[in-house]
Each structure stands twice: as structure tokens, then as C-alpha cells.
N, C-alpha and C positions, 0 to 999 in steps of 0.2 A: 543536404539536402535543408528546410525547414518549410517546416506546415506554418501558414497566418498563427499571431497575434502570442507566439514560442519567445521566451525566455530564457534570461540567461545569469546570470549574478555574477556578478562578477568577473579576474579577472585568470576565464578558465580553457579546459584546454578539451574542444573538438577535434576529434580523430578524426579526419580522411573519411568522406566515400558513408558517415552517419545521417540518417534520417534520424527528424527530428519531428518530432505530431505538432500538430495544429494547437493552442496552449498549451503545446509541453513546458514545465517551469523545470529547467537545468541548473543546476547547481552545485557540479559540483565535475570535475571530470571525466571527461569521458574514456568507455574501455576499451575502443581496440577500433581498426577500421571494420567502417561495416556494420557497426554498430545500429539497433533502434529504437529509438525512444520514448514512448509515450506516455499522461501526465503529469502529474506532478503530485509532488516528486516527482519530473523524472524516472523512468524504470523500466525492466523490458514488457513490453507486450507481452506475453505469457504470464510470466508476475502481473503486473496490472489486471487484466479480466480473472483472473481468476480471484484475487482479492474484490474486484467490484461483483462479483455471483455475491463473494458471503458478504459482501459491507449492507447489500439488500438486508439480510437474515441477520443483521443483527442486534433490533432488539427483537425477536423472537427470543437466538440464546441469550438474552442479556440476559432476560424472563428466567428461562427455562434454569438457566443457573444461579439464579434468588433464589428456587423454591428446592435445586438444592442444596443451599447454603443455610436456606436453613434448620432441616430434613438431617440437614447432619450435626450445626449447633445442637437439636435435639438429639440426638444421640450419644455422641460427649454429653452434654446435661446428665442425658438415665448414663453411662455408665462411669459419671464425678456421682453419684451418689452411690 
């Protein structure tokens, strides 16, 4: 089954009974029969929803990492003295 606006790159093999969600981008051969794929690039739905949940948190995570990096650099500078 292939959802609307799904795309396939090149000459790839799609196994029997593979579900390809709407607007999914399949860029490589599928793993096996009965596989479900969503997203672009295509991935397992469980992984897709985990990634989507993290994606909205990335700006805050980036700011926190920058603060931690500055603190680490300060600690290293104090140790080098």
C-alpha cells in the first residue's frame, strides 16, 4: 500500500505487503515483507515518532549544550593555569 504523494528514489526494491505512508520518501530497498514506513527519509514509525518528539526540543538542547561547553572551557582554562 502506498499513501498519497509518496516518492521513490531510483530503482529500488519494495518488498511485498510494505506500507508506505503519505508523503513518505523511500530512498533505499525495503527490509522485508510487511514493513511499515513513514517520513522522509522513510523510517520505521516508532523511530519516526521518537525523532519527532526530540526535534521540537532541539533549540533548547542546543542552548544547554552551548552553556555547558562554555563552563567546560572555563574549567579547562583554570586547570591549565
